[in-house]
N, C-alpha and C positions, 0 to 999 in steps of 0.2 A: 709326195708334194713336188719334188724336183722333176719327176717323170711327166708331170702334167704339161710341161713345156713341149713335150713330144706328142702326147696323147691329144691335147687340145691346144694347138699352137696359137699364141696371141698374134696380134697384128705385126709386131716386131719379132716374128718367129725365129729368125736367124740369131739375133742377139740373145733372146731368151734361151734358146737351146745351147748356144755357146757358153753362157754363164752356168746354166743347169748342168751341162756336161762337165765343165770344170769342177763344179762342186761334187758331182757324182764320183769322178775319178779320185778326188782328194779325200772325200769322206767315206766312200764305199759303204753306204748304208745297205743293210740287208734287205732283201726283197722277198716278200711272202707269196707273191703271185707265181703260178706255174710259168715256166719260161716260154712255152709256145703261146700261151694266152698273153703274156706280156709283149712278146714280139708282135703278135697280131694287133695289139693296141697301140704300140709306139711307132711301128714302121710306116704306116700310111702318112703320118704327119712329120716324120723325121727328115730333116735336111741332111742329105748324104755327105755333105762336107763337114759335118760335126762328128769327127772321129771318136770323141770321148764316150759317146753312147755305146758303141760296140766294145770299147776298152773296158768300160764299167761292167758291162754284161759279162765280159770274159773273166773279170776279176771275181764276180759273184757266182757265176754258173760254170765257167770253164769253156774254152773254145770248142771243145768236141761236142758238148751238150748244145751249144748254140748252132753248130753246123747241122746236127741231127734235127733240131727244131726247124731250121731253115729248109732242110730237105723236105720235112713234112709239110710245111707251108707251101713250098713250090709245087708239091704233088697236088695240093688242094686248089692251087691257083687263086687264092683269095687276096694275095698282096702282089702289087706290081713287082715283077721279077727284078727290075732295076734296083729296088730297095734291098732285096736279099743278096744280090750280086755285090752291092756296095758294102754290106756288112762283112761278107766274105773277104772282100779287098782289105778292109781295115784289120780284120783278124790275121790275114796273111802278113801284113805289115808287122804285127806284134810277133808273129812267129819268126820273122826275119830280123828282129832286134830293133824295131821302131822305138824311138825314144818318146816318152811322154813328157809333156811340159810340166 
């Protein structure tokens, strides 16, 4: 349900994604979707300034698995590369000790 703000962004997408992202990082609900499929569904509508989505995914799947899935997505060329670059940016912030709100 919370991922819907990224899959099918409403008119007020930024605010909806900010709130959904906050809830995702606080609640850390499990995700039953395969990671690569999930990334393909959320990245096209994701606002790259919402860092909570990559942080949540890192909590659930691990940074290494995300990078591997992003590499696969980049090879297929199905998602705007700016989106995959932004996810990597936020993951590097975690690796460098970025604080979560």
